[in-house]
C-alpha positions in Angstrom: 113.4 76.3 105.8 113.6 76.7 109.6 113.3 80.0 111.3 116.5 81.4 113.0 116.1 81.4 116.7 116.1 84.9 118.2 119.2 85.9 120.1 119.0 87.3 123.7 117.2 90.6 123.9 120.5 92.5 124.5 121.8 91.2 121.1 118.7 92.0 119.1 119.1 94.8 116.5 117.9 98.2 117.5 114.1 98.6 117.2 113.6 94.8 117.0 112.0 92.5 119.7 111.7 88.7 119.6 108.4 88.5 117.7 109.6 91.0 115.1 112.8 89.0 114.8 110.7 85.9 114.0 108.7 87.9 111.5 111.9 89.0 109.7 113.3 85.5 109.6 110.3 83.5 108.5 110.7 82.8 104.8 107.1 81.8 104.2 105.9 85.3 105.0 107.9 86.6 102.1 106.7 83.9 99.8 103.1 84.5 100.8 103.2 88.3 100.8 101.6 89.1 97.5 98.8 86.5 97.9 98.1 87.5 101.5 97.5 91.2 100.6 95.9 90.7 97.3 93.1 93.3 96.8 94.0 95.1 100.1 92.4 98.6 99.7 95.4 100.3 101.3 97.7 98.9 98.6 95.7 100.5 95.8 95.2 103.8 97.8 98.9 104.3 98.6 100.0 103.4 95.0 97.7 106.0 93.6 98.7 108.7 96.1 102.4 108.1 95.4 102.1 108.0 91.7 100.2 111.3 91.6 102.8 113.1 93.7 106.2 111.5 92.8 106.2 111.8 89.0 109.7 113.1 88.1 112.2 110.2 88.1 115.0 110.5 90.7 116.8 108.5 93.4 114.3 106.8 95.6 114.8 104.8 98.8 112.0 102.4 99.8 112.3 101.9 103.6 110.8 98.5 104.7 110.2 97.6 101.1 108.7 94.2 101.9 108.1 92.2 98.7 108.8 95.2 96.6 105.5 96.4 95.4 106.5 100.1 95.4 110.2 99.6 94.7 109.5 97.6 91.5 106.8 99.9 90.2 109.0 103.0 90.6 112.0 101.2 89.1 109.9 100.4 86.1 109.1 104.1 85.8 112.8 105.0 85.5 113.5 105.9 89.1 116.9 104.8 90.6 115.6 102.7 93.5 117.2 101.3 96.6 114.9 98.7 98.2 115.8 98.4 102.0 114.5 95.8 104.4 115.8 93.9 107.4 114.3 90.7 106.1 116.7 88.9 103.8 113.8 86.7 102.6 111.8 89.7 101.5 114.8 91.1 99.6 115.4 87.8 97.8 111.8 88.0 96.6 112.3 91.6 95.4 115.5 90.6 93.6 113.8 87.7 91.9 110.9 89.8 90.8 113.2 92.5 89.4 115.1 89.9 87.4 111.9 88.4 86.0 110.7 91.8 85.0 114.0 92.9 83.5 114.1 95.8 86.0 117.2 97.1 87.7 117.2 98.2 91.4 119.5 97.9 94.4 118.4 95.6 97.4 120.0 96.4 100.7 119.6 94.5 104.0 119.8 97.3 106.7 118.2 98.5 109.9 116.1 101.6 109.3 117.4 103.0 112.6 120.9 103.0 111.1 121.3 103.7 107.4 125.0 104.2 107.7 125.5 102.2 104.5 124.2 105.3 102.6 125.9 108.7 102.5 124.0 111.8 103.5 122.1 113.9 101.0 121.8 111.2 98.3 118.0 110.5 97.7 115.3 112.6 96.1 112.4 110.5 97.5 111.9 108.3 100.5 109.0 105.9 101.2 107.9 104.5 104.6 104.5 102.9 103.8 102.1 100.4 105.3 102.9 101.4 108.9 106.6 100.5 108.5 107.5 103.2 111.1 105.0 101.7 113.6 106.6 98.3 113.4 109.9 99.6 114.8 109.9 98.8 118.5 110.6 101.7 120.9 110.0 105.5 120.9 113.6 106.5 120.4 114.4 103.9 117.6 111.4 105.3 115.7 112.7 108.8 116.1 116.1 107.7 115.1 114.7 106.1 111.9 113.1 109.4 111.0 116.4 111.3 111.6 118.2 108.8 109.4 115.6 109.2 106.7 116.1 113.0 106.9 119.8 112.5 106.7 119.8 110.5 103.5 117.4 112.8 101.7 118.8 115.7 99.8 117.7 119.3 100.6 114.3 119.5 99.0 113.9 115.7 99.1 110.4 114.3 99.8 109.1 111.7 102.2 105.9 109.7 101.9 104.8 108.0 105.1 101.8 106.0 106.3 100.8 105.5 110.0 97.8 104.1 111.8 95.7 106.3 114.1 95.3 105.1 117.7 91.8 106.6 117.9 90.5 104.2 115.3 90.0 101.9 118.4 87.1 104.1 119.5 84.9 102.4 116.9 84.3 99.0 118.6 84.0 97.7 122.1 87.2 95.6 122.0 89.2 98.7 120.9 87.7 100.8 123.6 88.6 98.2 126.2 92.2 98.2 124.9 92.3 102.0 125.0 91.2 102.0 128.7 94.0 99.5 129.4 96.4 101.9 127.7 95.7 104.7 130.2 98.1 103.2 132.7 100.9 103.4 130.1 100.0 107.0 129.3 100.5 108.0 132.9 103.5 105.8 133.6 101.7 103.3 135.8 102.2 100.3 133.4 105.1 99.0 131.4 105.2 99.6 127.7 104.5 102.6 125.5 101.1 104.2 124.9 100.0 103.1 121.5 101.8 99.8 121.2 99.1 97.2 120.3 100.0 93.5 120.5 98.4 90.9 118.2 99.0 87.6 116.5 100.0 88.5 113.0 100.2 86.0 110.2 100.8 83.2 112.8 103.3 85.0 114.9 102.1 85.8 118.5 103.2 88.9 120.3 103.7 91.1 117.3 103.3 94.8 118.0 102.5 97.9 116.0 102.7 101.4 117.3 99.5 103.4 116.7 100.1 107.1 116.6 98.3 110.1 117.9 98.5 112.8 115.3 100.2 115.2 117.6 102.9 112.6 118.4 103.6 111.9 114.7 103.7 115.5 113.8 106.1 116.3 116.6 108.4 113.4 115.7 108.5 114.5 112.0 109.3 118.1 112.9 111.9 117.1 115.5 113.7 115.1 112.8 113.7 118.3 110.7 110.9 117.6 108.3 108.4 120.1 107.0 104.9 118.6 106.7 103.5 119.5 103.3 100.3 117.4 103.0 98.3 115.2 105.3 95.6 112.8 104.0 93.3 111.3 106.7 92.1 107.9 105.6 89.0 105.9 106.1 89.9 102.8 108.2 88.1 100.3 105.9 88.3 101.7 102.4 91.6 103.6 102.8 90.0 106.4 100.8 90.4 110.0 102.0 87.7 110.7 104.6 84.9 113.1 103.6 84.9 116.5 105.3 88.6 116.0 106.4 88.5 119.2 108.5 85.9 117.8 110.8 87.6 116.1 113.7 90.2 114.3 111.5 92.4 113.3 114.4 89.5 111.2 115.8 87.8 110.1 112.5 90.8 108.9 110.5 91.9 105.3 110.6 95.4 106.5 109.6 97.2 109.0 107.4 99.3 109.4 104.4 101.8 112.1 105.2 103.9 113.9 102.6 106.9 115.8 104.1 110.1 117.3 102.8 113.6 118.2 103.9 113.7 122.0 103.7 116.1 123.5 101.1 116.6 123.3 97.4 118.0 120.5 95.3 121.6 121.2 94.5 
């Protein structure tokens, strides 16, 4: 199946650039998703963290669901799940898996920056895992995605989010060189946003992911209205919680699991 050619930049969806468009419209990536990430340590770590904290079934929205690893597991546990992605190919894989497992869930093709297809105050839980937020292109679209997540959660609703830490690049010479090159962006002397790292990802050149500073992520969550309840700094290799997490966690962590909530009580 051929990949749909990206439209001109002014016609791309909010938060999407041409490489991300190619990623979203490359069917082989959806077909290969499970095999590509088999035994990935982060997949085991985030599943354990979520299962320990989200135990009472309720309405759950999986934002950037990919091939449905979280959506399907929670649906099998009795949660009422909406699996949301901008990749139709990924959603087709999720739907097929659900049918094969005899599991019921809703698949929705939507932009995470605009969840207008959902009413306000309708979910008990929201997931934004495996750096989904960081794949959204642009500072304001990422902030808008958080505001939309807040809107669709009920008062008292809970968000689980994963993001990568920009300072993980201090560990190796190539990362340190990249950080030095980012200095011009931080002070406005170079185009682009501080923290956007470009790479060739699964055969697609020019893909970017936004690597966060903890202060930036915390500020964005609070500006969206969230209360931060728990932060788990992660080892960059094993994805296990780092030892002695109070000792320079903003520099030592490869990323974070963040559990936040919309203030208020469930109706």
